[in-house]
PDB file of N, CA, C and O in Angstrom:
ATOM      1  N   MET A   1    -126.157  17.118 147.640  1.00  0.00           N
ATOM      2  CA  MET A   1    -125.586  17.189 146.332  1.00  0.00           C
ATOM      3  C   MET A   1    -126.627  17.678 145.329  1.00  0.00           C
ATOM      4  O   MET A   1    -127.818  17.438 145.526  1.00  0.00           O
ATOM      5  N   THR A   2    -126.219  18.343 144.283  1.00  0.00           N
ATOM      6  CA  THR A   2    -127.153  18.866 143.291  1.00  0.00           C
ATOM      7  C   THR A   2    -127.422  17.825 142.212  1.00  0.00           C
ATOM      8  O   THR A   2    -126.613  16.936 141.948  1.00  0.00           O
ATOM      9  N   ASP A   3    -128.587  17.972 141.603  1.00  0.00           N
ATOM     10  CA  ASP A   3    -128.985  17.046 140.540  1.00  0.00           C
ATOM     11  C   ASP A   3    -128.265  17.450 139.249  1.00  0.00           C
ATOM     12  O   ASP A   3    -128.410  18.596 138.823  1.00  0.00           O
ATOM     13  N   PRO A   4    -127.495  16.559 138.606  1.00  0.00           N
ATOM     14  CA  PRO A   4    -126.747  16.931 137.401  1.00  0.00           C
ATOM     15  C   PRO A   4    -127.658  17.158 136.185  1.00  0.00           C
ATOM     16  O   PRO A   4    -127.275  17.861 135.249  1.00  0.00           O
ATOM     17  N   ASN A   5    -128.817  16.588 136.196  1.00  0.00           N
ATOM     18  CA  ASN A   5    -129.730  16.738 135.066  1.00  0.00           C
ATOM     19  C   ASN A   5    -131.071  17.234 135.598  1.00  0.00           C
ATOM     20  O   ASN A   5    -131.928  16.419 135.939  1.00  0.00           O
ATOM     21  N   PRO A   6    -131.276  18.561 135.677  1.00  0.00           N
ATOM     22  CA  PRO A   6    -132.479  19.089 136.316  1.00  0.00           C
ATOM     23  C   PRO A   6    -133.767  18.850 135.514  1.00  0.00           C
ATOM     24  O   PRO A   6    -134.841  18.812 136.113  1.00  0.00           O
ATOM     25  N   ALA A   7    -133.706  18.690 134.216  1.00  0.00           N
ATOM     26  CA  ALA A   7    -134.912  18.498 133.401  1.00  0.00           C
ATOM     27  C   ALA A   7    -134.734  17.298 132.471  1.00  0.00           C
ATOM     28  O   ALA A   7    -134.476  17.481 131.282  1.00  0.00           O
ATOM     29  N   PRO A   8    -134.866  16.084 132.987  1.00  0.00           N
ATOM     30  CA  PRO A   8    -134.645  14.916 132.129  1.00  0.00           C
ATOM     31  C   PRO A   8    -135.727  14.746 131.062  1.00  0.00           C
ATOM     32  O   PRO A   8    -135.465  14.124 130.033  1.00  0.00           O
ATOM     33  N   ASP A   9    -136.927  15.275 131.272  1.00  0.00           N
ATOM     34  CA  ASP A   9    -137.999  15.133 130.286  1.00  0.00           C
ATOM     35  C   ASP A   9    -137.706  15.904 129.002  1.00  0.00           C
ATOM     36  O   ASP A   9    -138.135  15.495 127.923  1.00  0.00           O
ATOM     37  N   LEU A  10    -136.989  16.998 129.108  1.00  0.00           N
ATOM     38  CA  LEU A  10    -136.671  17.796 127.924  1.00  0.00           C
ATOM     39  C   LEU A  10    -135.699  17.070 127.010  1.00  0.00           C
ATOM     40  O   LEU A  10    -135.749  17.250 125.793  1.00  0.00           O
ATOM     41  N   ASP A  11    -134.825  16.261 127.565  1.00  0.00           N
ATOM     42  CA  ASP A  11    -133.849  15.537 126.757  1.00  0.00           C
ATOM     43  C   ASP A  11    -134.533  14.520 125.841  1.00  0.00           C
ATOM     44  O   ASP A  11    -134.059  14.283 124.729  1.00  0.00           O
ATOM     45  N   ARG A  12    -135.620  13.926 126.280  1.00  0.00           N
ATOM     46  CA  ARG A  12    -136.306  12.932 125.456  1.00  0.00           C
ATOM     47  C   ARG A  12    -136.948  13.573 124.228  1.00  0.00           C
ATOM     48  O   ARG A  12    -137.022  12.938 123.176  1.00  0.00           O
ATOM     49  N   ASP A  13    -137.408  14.801 124.339  1.00  0.00           N
ATOM     50  CA  ASP A  13    -138.040  15.474 123.209  1.00  0.00           C
ATOM     51  C   ASP A  13    -137.024  15.957 122.181  1.00  0.00           C
ATOM     52  O   ASP A  13    -137.380  16.165 121.021  1.00  0.00           O
ATOM     53  N   LEU A  14    -135.787  16.137 122.574  1.00  0.00           N
ATOM     54  CA  LEU A  14    -134.770  16.672 121.671  1.00  0.00           C
ATOM     55  C   LEU A  14    -134.177  15.623 120.742  1.00  0.00           C
ATOM     56  O   LEU A  14    -133.514  15.982 119.768  1.00  0.00           O
ATOM     57  N   ASP A  15    -134.393  14.340 121.010  1.00  0.00           N
ATOM     58  CA  ASP A  15    -133.759  13.317 120.183  1.00  0.00           C
ATOM     59  C   ASP A  15    -134.439  13.151 118.828  1.00  0.00           C
ATOM     60  O   ASP A  15    -133.846  12.566 117.921  1.00  0.00           O
ATOM     61  N   GLY A  16    -135.651  13.639 118.663  1.00  0.00           N
ATOM     62  CA  GLY A  16    -136.328  13.564 117.370  1.00  0.00           C
ATOM     63  C   GLY A  16    -136.795  12.165 117.027  1.00  0.00           C
ATOM     64  O   GLY A  16    -136.938  11.849 115.846  1.00  0.00           O
ATOM     65  N   GLY A  17    -137.034  11.325 118.002  1.00  0.00           N
ATOM     66  CA  GLY A  17    -137.434   9.948 117.755  1.00  0.00           C
ATOM     67  C   GLY A  17    -138.809   9.819 117.134  1.00  0.00           C
ATOM     68  O   GLY A  17    -139.018   8.950 116.288  1.00  0.00           O
ATOM     69  N   THR A  18    -139.742  10.649 117.527  1.00  0.00           N
ATOM     70  CA  THR A  18    -141.091  10.555 116.976  1.00  0.00           C
ATOM     71  C   THR A  18    -141.465  11.874 116.316  1.00  0.00           C
ATOM     72  O   THR A  18    -141.242  12.942 116.884  1.00  0.00           O
ATOM     73  N   PRO A  19    -142.033  11.799 115.116  1.00  0.00           N
ATOM     74  CA  PRO A  19    -142.463  13.034 114.454  1.00  0.00           C
ATOM     75  C   PRO A  19    -143.716  13.575 115.138  1.00  0.00           C
ATOM     76  O   PRO A  19    -144.421  12.834 115.823  1.00  0.00           O
ATOM     77  N   PRO A  20    -143.989  14.849 114.955  1.00  0.00           N
ATOM     78  CA  PRO A  20    -145.201  15.412 115.569  1.00  0.00           C
ATOM     79  C   PRO A  20    -146.448  14.784 114.951  1.00  0.00           C
ATOM     80  O   PRO A  20    -146.425  14.341 113.802  1.00  0.00           O
ATOM     81  N   GLY A  21    -147.520  14.751 115.710  1.00  0.00           N
ATOM     82  CA  GLY A  21    -148.765  14.157 115.235  1.00  0.00           C
ATOM     83  C   GLY A  21    -149.453  15.010 114.182  1.00  0.00           C
ATOM     84  O   GLY A  21    -149.078  16.158 113.946  1.00  0.00           O
ATOM     85  N   MET A  22    -150.469  14.425 113.554  1.00  0.00           N
ATOM     86  CA  MET A  22    -151.236  15.132 112.537  1.00  0.00           C
ATOM     87  C   MET A  22    -152.101  16.203 113.209  1.00  0.00           C
ATOM     88  O   MET A  22    -152.707  15.934 114.247  1.00  0.00           O
ATOM     89  N   PRO A  23    -152.171  17.407 112.640  1.00  0.00           N
ATOM     90  CA  PRO A  23    -152.994  18.466 113.238  1.00  0.00           C
ATOM     91  C   PRO A  23    -154.473  18.064 113.291  1.00  0.00           C
ATOM     92  O   PRO A  23    -154.945  17.273 112.475  1.00  0.00           O
ATOM     93  N   ARG A  24    -155.176  18.617 114.249  1.00  0.00           N
ATOM     94  CA  ARG A  24    -156.588  18.281 114.448  1.00  0.00           C
ATOM     95  C   ARG A  24    -157.434  18.678 113.246  1.00  0.00           C
ATOM     96  O   ARG A  24    -158.357  17.949 112.882  1.00  0.00           O
ATOM     97  N   TRP A  25    -157.140  19.820 112.621  1.00  0.00           N
ATOM     98  CA  TRP A  25    -157.953  20.264 111.494  1.00  0.00           C
ATOM     99  C   TRP A  25    -157.825  19.316 110.314  1.00  0.00           C
ATOM    100  O   TRP A  25    -158.770  19.168 109.539  1.00  0.00           O
ATOM    101  N   VAL A  26    -156.672  18.671 110.164  1.00  0.00           N
ATOM    102  CA  VAL A  26    -156.495  17.710 109.074  1.00  0.00           C
ATOM    103  C   VAL A  26    -157.342  16.469 109.341  1.00  0.00           C
ATOM    104  O   VAL A  26    -157.978  15.936 108.432  1.00  0.00           O
ATOM    105  N   LYS A  27    -157.348  16.012 110.595  1.00  0.00           N
ATOM    106  CA  LYS A  27    -158.148  14.840 110.957  1.00  0.00           C
ATOM    107  C   LYS A  27    -159.633  15.117 110.767  1.00  0.00           C
ATOM    108  O   LYS A  27    -160.359  14.289 110.216  1.00  0.00           O
ATOM    109  N   VAL A  28    -160.085  16.286 111.224  1.00  0.00           N
ATOM    110  CA  VAL A  28    -161.504  16.636 111.098  1.00  0.00           C
ATOM    111  C   VAL A  28    -161.888  16.766 109.627  1.00  0.00           C
ATOM    112  O   VAL A  28    -162.952  16.297 109.223  1.00  0.00           O
ATOM    113  N   SER A  29    -161.036  17.393 108.826  1.00  0.00           N
ATOM    114  CA  SER A  29    -161.325  17.542 107.398  1.00  0.00           C
ATOM    115  C   SER A  29    -161.409  16.182 106.712  1.00  0.00           C
ATOM    116  O   SER A  29    -162.290  15.959 105.882  1.00  0.00           O
ATOM    117  N   ALA A  30    -160.508  15.284 107.050  1.00  0.00           N
ATOM    118  CA  ALA A  30    -160.523  13.945 106.459  1.00  0.00           C
ATOM    119  C   ALA A  30    -161.794  13.192 106.844  1.00  0.00           C
ATOM    120  O   ALA A  30    -162.371  12.489 106.015  1.00  0.00           O
ATOM    121  N   ILE A  31    -162.227  13.331 108.074  1.00  0.00           N
ATOM    122  CA  ILE A  31    -163.449  12.658 108.518  1.00  0.00           C
ATOM    123  C   ILE A  31    -164.664  13.227 107.792  1.00  0.00           C
ATOM    124  O   ILE A  31    -165.536  12.472 107.362  1.00  0.00           O
ATOM    125  N   VAL A  32    -164.728  14.549 107.650  1.00  0.00           N
ATOM    126  CA  VAL A  32    -165.863  15.182 106.969  1.00  0.00           C
ATOM    127  C   VAL A  32    -165.914  14.751 105.506  1.00  0.00           C
ATOM    128  O   VAL A  32    -166.985  14.413 105.002  1.00  0.00           O
ATOM    129  N   VAL A  33    -164.784  14.757 104.825  1.00  0.00           N
ATOM    130  CA  VAL A  33    -164.746  14.344 103.420  1.00  0.00           C
ATOM    131  C   VAL A  33    -165.136  12.871 103.297  1.00  0.00           C
ATOM    132  O   VAL A  33    -165.879  12.501 102.388  1.00  0.00           O
ATOM    133  N   GLY A  34    -164.646  12.040 104.194  1.00  0.00           N
ATOM    134  CA  GLY A  34    -165.003  10.623 104.170  1.00  0.00           C
ATOM    135  C   GLY A  34    -166.488  10.398 104.364  1.00  0.00           C
ATOM    136  O   GLY A  34    -167.083   9.568 103.677  1.00  0.00           O
ATOM    137  N   VAL A  35    -167.095  11.123 105.289  1.00  0.00           N
ATOM    138  CA  VAL A  35    -168.538  10.986 105.531  1.00  0.00           C
ATOM    139  C   VAL A  35    -169.330  11.457 104.312  1.00  0.00           C
ATOM    140  O   VAL A  35    -170.314  10.820 103.935  1.00  0.00           O
ATOM    141  N   LEU A  36    -168.918  12.559 103.693  1.00  0.00           N
ATOM    142  CA  LEU A  36    -169.620  13.049 102.506  1.00  0.00           C
ATOM    143  C   LEU A  36    -169.536  12.053 101.350  1.00  0.00           C
ATOM    144  O   LEU A  36    -170.522  11.838 100.645  1.00  0.00           O
ATOM    145  N   ILE A  37    -168.381  11.453 101.157  1.00  0.00           N
ATOM    146  CA  ILE A  37    -168.233  10.444 100.104  1.00  0.00           C
ATOM    147  C   ILE A  37    -169.104   9.235 100.404  1.00  0.00           C
ATOM    148  O   ILE A  37    -169.744   8.693  99.503  1.00  0.00           O
ATOM    149  N   LEU A  38    -169.134   8.810 101.656  1.00  0.00           N
ATOM    150  CA  LEU A  38    -169.957   7.668 102.051  1.00  0.00           C
ATOM    151  C   LEU A  38    -171.442   7.955 101.827  1.00  0.00           C
ATOM    152  O   LEU A  38    -172.165   7.096 101.321  1.00  0.00           O
ATOM    153  N   VAL A  39    -171.902   9.146 102.195  1.00  0.00           N
ATOM    154  CA  VAL A  39    -173.308   9.518 101.982  1.00  0.00           C
ATOM    155  C   VAL A  39    -173.627   9.546 100.491  1.00  0.00           C
ATOM    156  O   VAL A  39    -174.677   9.057 100.075  1.00  0.00           O
ATOM    157  N   PHE A  40    -172.738  10.108  99.690  1.00  0.00           N
ATOM    158  CA  PHE A  40    -172.940  10.158  98.245  1.00  0.00           C
ATOM    159  C   PHE A  40    -173.064   8.756  97.662  1.00  0.00           C
ATOM    160  O   PHE A  40    -173.960   8.492  96.860  1.00  0.00           O
ATOM    161  N   LEU A  41    -172.168   7.856  98.062  1.00  0.00           N
ATOM    162  CA  LEU A  41    -172.211   6.491  97.545  1.00  0.00           C
ATOM    163  C   LEU A  41    -173.485   5.768  97.959  1.00  0.00           C
ATOM    164  O   LEU A  41    -174.089   5.062  97.151  1.00  0.00           O
ATOM    165  N   VAL A  42    -173.894   5.937  99.203  1.00  0.00           N
ATOM    166  CA  VAL A  42    -175.121   5.286  99.669  1.00  0.00           C
ATOM    167  C   VAL A  42    -176.324   5.807  98.890  1.00  0.00           C
ATOM    168  O   VAL A  42    -177.182   5.024  98.483  1.00  0.00           O
ATOM    169  N   LEU A  43    -176.395   7.114  98.679  1.00  0.00           N
ATOM    170  CA  LEU A  43    -177.513   7.688  97.932  1.00  0.00           C
ATOM    171  C   LEU A  43    -177.535   7.197  96.486  1.00  0.00           C
ATOM    172  O   LEU A  43    -178.608   6.930  95.945  1.00  0.00           O
ATOM    173  N   GLN A  44    -176.385   7.078  95.864  1.00  0.00           N
ATOM    174  CA  GLN A  44    -176.328   6.630  94.478  1.00  0.00           C
ATOM    175  C   GLN A  44    -176.661   5.145  94.345  1.00  0.00           C
ATOM    176  O   GLN A  44    -177.371   4.747  93.421  1.00  0.00           O
ATOM    177  N   LEU A  45    -176.156   4.337  95.256  1.00  0.00           N
ATOM    178  CA  LEU A  45    -176.370   2.893  95.162  1.00  0.00           C
ATOM    179  C   LEU A  45    -177.789   2.485  95.535  1.00  0.00           C
ATOM    180  O   LEU A  45    -178.298   1.492  95.015  1.00  0.00           O
ATOM    181  N   THR A  46    -178.430   3.223  96.416  1.00  0.00           N
ATOM    182  CA  THR A  46    -179.789   2.877  96.826  1.00  0.00           C
ATOM    183  C   THR A  46    -180.842   3.507  95.932  1.00  0.00           C
ATOM    184  O   THR A  46    -181.998   3.087  95.972  1.00  0.00           O
ATOM    185  N   GLY A  47    -180.491   4.487  95.136  1.00  0.00           N
ATOM    186  CA  GLY A  47    -181.450   5.143  94.258  1.00  0.00           C
ATOM    187  C   GLY A  47    -182.248   6.234  94.939  1.00  0.00           C
ATOM    188  O   GLY A  47    -183.157   6.796  94.329  1.00  0.00           O
ATOM    189  N   ILE A  48    -181.939   6.547  96.173  1.00  0.00           N
ATOM    190  CA  ILE A  48    -182.658   7.591  96.904  1.00  0.00           C
ATOM    191  C   ILE A  48    -182.397   8.965  96.281  1.00  0.00           C
ATOM    192  O   ILE A  48    -183.250   9.850  96.346  1.00  0.00           O
ATOM    193  N   ALA A  49    -181.234   9.137  95.687  1.00  0.00           N
ATOM    194  CA  ALA A  49    -180.845  10.435  95.144  1.00  0.00           C
ATOM    195  C   ALA A  49    -181.664  10.817  93.919  1.00  0.00           C
ATOM    196  O   ALA A  49    -181.671  11.986  93.533  1.00  0.00           O
ATOM    197  N   GLY A  50    -182.349   9.874  93.302  1.00  0.00           N
ATOM    198  CA  GLY A  50    -183.161  10.180  92.134  1.00  0.00           C
ATOM    199  C   GLY A  50    -182.399   9.948  90.847  1.00  0.00           C
ATOM    200  O   GLY A  50    -181.233   9.552  90.853  1.00  0.00           O
ATOM    201  N   ASP A  51    -183.078  10.200  89.754  1.00  0.00           N
ATOM    202  CA  ASP A  51    -182.498   9.991  88.435  1.00  0.00           C
ATOM    203  C   ASP A  51    -181.733  11.244  88.027  1.00  0.00           C
ATOM    204  O   ASP A  51    -182.325  12.310  87.857  1.00  0.00           O
ATOM    205  N   HIS A  52    -180.444  11.118  87.874  1.00  0.00           N
ATOM    206  CA  HIS A  52    -179.614  12.254  87.475  1.00  0.00           C
ATOM    207  C   HIS A  52    -179.075  12.012  86.076  1.00  0.00           C
ATOM    208  O   HIS A  52    -178.858  10.870  85.669  1.00  0.00           O
ATOM    209  N   GLY A  53    -178.865  13.077  85.361  1.00  0.00           N
ATOM    210  CA  GLY A  53    -178.313  12.973  84.026  1.00  0.00           C
ATOM    211  C   GLY A  53    -178.872  14.060  83.138  1.00  0.00           C
ATOM    212  O   GLY A  53    -179.658  14.890  83.595  1.00  0.00           O
ATOM    213  N   PRO A  54    -178.479  14.070  81.866  1.00  0.00           N
ATOM    214  CA  PRO A  54    -178.918  15.124  80.960  1.00  0.00           C
ATOM    215  C   PRO A  54    -180.425  15.101  80.715  1.00  0.00           C
ATOM    216  O   PRO A  54    -181.023  16.155  80.498  1.00  0.00           O
ATOM    217  N   GLY A  55    -181.043  13.940  80.744  1.00  0.00           N
ATOM    218  CA  GLY A  55    -182.471  13.842  80.501  1.00  0.00           C
ATOM    219  C   GLY A  55    -183.310  14.460  81.597  1.00  0.00           C
ATOM    220  O   GLY A  55    -184.478  14.776  81.371  1.00  0.00           O
ATOM    221  N   ARG A  56    -182.756  14.637  82.752  1.00  0.00           N
ATOM    222  CA  ARG A  56    -183.492  15.202  83.877  1.00  0.00           C
ATOM    223  C   ARG A  56    -183.832  16.676  83.630  1.00  0.00           C
ATOM    224  O   ARG A  56    -184.837  17.173  84.139  1.00  0.00           O
ATOM    225  N   HIS A  57    -183.022  17.355  82.873  1.00  0.00           N
ATOM    226  CA  HIS A  57    -183.201  18.789  82.670  1.00  0.00           C
ATOM    227  C   HIS A  57    -183.976  19.122  81.401  1.00  0.00           C
ATOM    228  O   HIS A  57    -184.205  20.297  81.114  1.00  0.00           O
ATOM    229  N   SER A  58    -184.379  18.128  80.649  1.00  0.00           N
ATOM    230  CA  SER A  58    -185.156  18.393  79.445  1.00  0.00           C
ATOM    231  C   SER A  58    -186.623  18.085  79.719  1.00  0.00           C
ATOM    232  O   SER A  58    -186.962  17.418  80.696  1.00  0.00           O
ATOM    233  N   SER A  59    -187.473  18.576  78.853  1.00  0.00           N
ATOM    234  CA  SER A  59    -188.905  18.354  79.044  1.00  0.00           C
ATOM    235  C   SER A  59    -189.279  16.979  78.498  1.00  0.00           C
ATOM    236  O   SER A  59    -189.491  16.816  77.297  1.00  0.00           O
ATOM    237  N   ALA A  60    -189.354  16.017  79.369  1.00  0.00           N
ATOM    238  CA  ALA A  60    -189.748  14.639  79.055  1.00  0.00           C
ATOM    239  C   ALA A  60    -188.826  13.986  78.038  1.00  0.00           C
ATOM    240  O   ALA A  60    -189.216  13.011  77.396  1.00  0.00           O
ATOM    241  N   GLY A  61    -187.633  14.491  77.878  1.00  0.00           N
ATOM    242  CA  GLY A  61    -186.667  13.878  76.978  1.00  0.00           C
ATOM    243  C   GLY A  61    -186.993  14.076  75.511  1.00  0.00           C
ATOM    244  O   GLY A  61    -186.425  13.375  74.673  1.00  0.00           O
ATOM    245  N   LEU A  62    -187.882  15.000  75.156  1.00  0.00           N
ATOM    246  CA  LEU A  62    -188.281  15.197  73.772  1.00  0.00           C
ATOM    247  C   LEU A  62    -187.402  16.190  73.037  1.00  0.00           C
ATOM    248  O   LEU A  62    -187.482  16.284  71.812  1.00  0.00           O
ATOM    249  N   THR A  63    -186.583  16.919  73.732  1.00  0.00           N
ATOM    250  CA  THR A  63    -185.724  17.898  73.077  1.00  0.00           C
ATOM    251  C   THR A  63    -184.461  17.214  72.584  1.00  0.00           C
ATOM    252  O   THR A  63    -183.956  16.302  73.238  1.00  0.00           O
ATOM    253  N   PRO A  64    -183.943  17.642  71.440  1.00  0.00           N
ATOM    254  CA  PRO A  64    -182.711  17.037  70.926  1.00  0.00           C
ATOM    255  C   PRO A  64    -181.514  17.447  71.776  1.00  0.00           C
ATOM    256  O   PRO A  64    -181.588  18.431  72.512  1.00  0.00           O
ATOM    257  N   PRO A  65    -180.427  16.713  71.684  1.00  0.00           N
ATOM    258  CA  PRO A  65    -179.213  17.100  72.412  1.00  0.00           C
ATOM    259  C   PRO A  65    -178.737  18.484  71.991  1.00  0.00           C
ATOM    260  O   PRO A  65    -179.147  18.993  70.949  1.00  0.00           O
ATOM    261  N   ALA A  66    -177.888  19.083  72.783  1.00  0.00           N
ATOM    262  CA  ALA A  66    -177.459  20.467  72.575  1.00  0.00           C
ATOM    263  C   ALA A  66    -176.773  20.677  71.234  1.00  0.00           C
ATOM    264  O   ALA A  66    -176.925  21.747  70.645  1.00  0.00           O
ATOM    265  N   GLY A  67    -176.036  19.720  70.735  1.00  0.00           N
ATOM    266  CA  GLY A  67    -175.305  19.895  69.489  1.00  0.00           C
ATOM    267  C   GLY A  67    -176.141  19.654  68.251  1.00  0.00           C
ATOM    268  O   GLY A  67    -175.686  19.942  67.144  1.00  0.00           O
ATOM    269  N   VAL A  68    -177.349  19.135  68.399  1.00  0.00           N
ATOM    270  CA  VAL A  68    -178.197  18.809  67.249  1.00  0.00           C
ATOM    271  C   VAL A  68    -179.183  19.942  67.019  1.00  0.00           C
ATOM    272  O   VAL A  68    -179.891  20.360  67.935  1.00  0.00           O
ATOM    273  N   THR A  69    -179.223  20.432  65.791  1.00  0.00           N
ATOM    274  CA  THR A  69    -180.196  21.473  65.448  1.00  0.00           C
ATOM    275  C   THR A  69    -181.087  20.957  64.334  1.00  0.00           C
ATOM    276  O   THR A  69    -180.638  20.214  63.461  1.00  0.00           O
ATOM    277  N   GLU A  70    -182.338  21.351  64.366  1.00  0.00           N
ATOM    278  CA  GLU A  70    -183.267  20.931  63.324  1.00  0.00           C
ATOM    279  C   GLU A  70    -183.222  21.932  62.173  1.00  0.00           C
ATOM    280  O   GLU A  70    -183.080  23.136  62.385  1.00  0.00           O
ATOM    281  N   SER A  71    -183.343  21.425  60.982  1.00  0.00           N
ATOM    282  CA  SER A  71    -183.336  22.280  59.808  1.00  0.00           C
ATOM    283  C   SER A  71    -184.765  22.471  59.321  1.00  0.00           C
ATOM    284  O   SER A  71    -185.557  21.529  59.324  1.00  0.00           O
ATOM    285  N   ALA A  72    -185.093  23.681  58.906  1.00  0.00           N
ATOM    286  CA  ALA A  72    -186.432  23.972  58.403  1.00  0.00           C
ATOM    287  C   ALA A  72    -186.590  23.525  56.958  1.00  0.00           C
ATOM    288  O   ALA A  72    -187.710  23.453  56.453  1.00  0.00           O
ATOM    289  N   VAL A  73    -185.492  23.227  56.290  1.00  0.00           N
ATOM    290  CA  VAL A  73    -185.526  22.812  54.894  1.00  0.00           C
ATOM    291  C   VAL A  73    -185.709  21.306  54.852  1.00  0.00           C
ATOM    292  O   VAL A  73    -184.987  20.573  55.527  1.00  0.00           O
ATOM    293  N   SER A  74    -186.658  20.844  54.074  1.00  0.00           N
ATOM    294  CA  SER A  74    -186.883  19.404  53.969  1.00  0.00           C
ATOM    295  C   SER A  74    -185.932  18.808  52.940  1.00  0.00           C
ATOM    296  O   SER A  74    -185.344  19.522  52.128  1.00  0.00           O
ATOM    297  N   VAL A  75    -185.797  17.508  52.990  1.00  0.00           N
ATOM    298  CA  VAL A  75    -184.916  16.805  52.058  1.00  0.00           C
ATOM    299  C   VAL A  75    -185.490  16.878  50.646  1.00  0.00           C
ATOM    300  O   VAL A  75    -184.728  16.954  49.682  1.00  0.00           O
ATOM    301  N   ASP A  76    -186.813  16.857  50.501  1.00  0.00           N
ATOM    302  CA  ASP A  76    -187.441  16.916  49.176  1.00  0.00           C
ATOM    303  C   ASP A  76    -187.183  18.256  48.487  1.00  0.00           C
ATOM    304  O   ASP A  76    -187.089  18.306  47.261  1.00  0.00           O
ATOM    305  N   ALA A  77    -187.070  19.325  49.242  1.00  0.00           N
ATOM    306  CA  ALA A  77    -186.855  20.642  48.652  1.00  0.00           C
ATOM    307  C   ALA A  77    -185.458  20.761  48.063  1.00  0.00           C
ATOM    308  O   ALA A  77    -185.236  21.559  47.152  1.00  0.00           O
ATOM    309  N   LEU A  78    -184.525  19.987  48.565  1.00  0.00           N
ATOM    310  CA  LEU A  78    -183.156  20.051  48.054  1.00  0.00           C
ATOM    311  C   LEU A  78    -183.004  19.286  46.750  1.00  0.00           C
ATOM    312  O   LEU A  78    -182.082  19.563  45.983  1.00  0.00           O
ATOM    313  N   ALA A  79    -183.872  18.342  46.483  1.00  0.00           N
ATOM    314  CA  ALA A  79    -183.728  17.502  45.296  1.00  0.00           C
ATOM    315  C   ALA A  79    -184.240  18.159  44.048  1.00  0.00           C
ATOM    316  O   ALA A  79    -184.183  17.567  42.971  1.00  0.00           O
TER     317      ALA A  79
END
């Protein structure tokens, strides 16, 4: 007698019971981003990354902020 259902494995895939898995590139990207965030946090919390901020780019912090300009006219000259 012949088999009435020659490919029973194909029927299980057609029911749509389980969605397809996450692609490998998405998993790898998520792992890489997670590791980079973890490294950044460790460097910031331990102080290994150094002192960052606006003062780092100025010469010993003696320069005024970008929006502040010095005037050559003294206050006494205006009076």
